[in-house]
N, C-alpha and C positions, 0 to 999 in steps of 0.2 A: 254462383258464377261461372264463365261459359269461354270454348274458346271462338273469336267472331273472327267470320272469314271478312275480308276486305271484298265491301262491294253486296254484302250480305245483310238481309235483316235477321236473318234467325242465326241462334245463341243453339251450339251442340255444349253439353254439360262432358266432362271427360274427365277421369283420376290425375292426380300431378303425372302418372307415371307415362298414362297415354298419353299427356299432353308432351311430354317430353319426346316421347315415340315418334310420333308423329310430326314434330318439327325437328326430327333427325331425319326421316323421310322426306320430308320436303328441302332439305338442306344436302341431303345425297343426289335429288334430283338438280338441284341448283352447282352443283359440283359437277355433277355429269354435265349438263349444259357449258360449263366455262371451260371445261377440258374440249368439248367438239369444237368450240369457237375458239379455242387458243388463247382465251384471256387470260391477261397477267397482271394486272392491277389486281389492289384488295378487293376482295368479295364480298358484298355483303349478305351473310347467312343469320337466318333468324336466331334468335335467342333460346337458346334450349333448356333455361330455365323453368321450371315447375309452377311459375305464375299464370294463369292461363289469359290474362288480360295485357299481360308486357306486349308491348310491341315494338322490344328495342332490337338493334342487329349488331353483328360481331363481326368488325371487316376484318379477314383473312388471307393470305394469298391461300391459294387451292393445295400447296404443298405443305402448311401448316395445319388445313384443315381435314385433311388424307391422315396426319399422323394421327390426331383427335381421336377424329372418327373411326381407326381402329385400336381403340385402348377402352376396354369392356368397360363399362361402368363412370365414362367420361363423358362431360356435355359442355359445350360452350354458352358463356353470358355475354352479352353483350351491353350495349351504351346507356340503356337504360338502368346499368347498376354503376355506371362512373368510370367504366374502364371502356378502351376500345374495345379489348375481348381480356377475360379469363379464361380459365379450365378448371371446372371443377368435379371433385371425386361426388360421385351422388350418394354413395352411402354417407360418407362421414362430411359433406358439405366440405369439404379438405378444396382451398382453394391450391390447385397444381401450377399453373401460371398467370401473372396478369400482366397485361398489355395496357400501357396508358396511353389515354388518346390521346 
């Protein structure tokens, strides 16, 4: 199973850690654009789970994302996992924070 890109037919196979890194890079780009446009509502960030087929989003304020993104080993999980957003410690899979839907 690989990571599918919207509008694309091809499949790219990545390790779970690569999947998390690619999604974090994408989320950093989303955050940068939100800051540039002074967007103030909850922003739909890509779920950073290790499941390459996941299409979930975590809706967070930019300041909350900035705190999470600065913590080594933390990633966000989105609505596909039953929460508006949750923060997971990657090494232990321990839930740090859950935000109800």
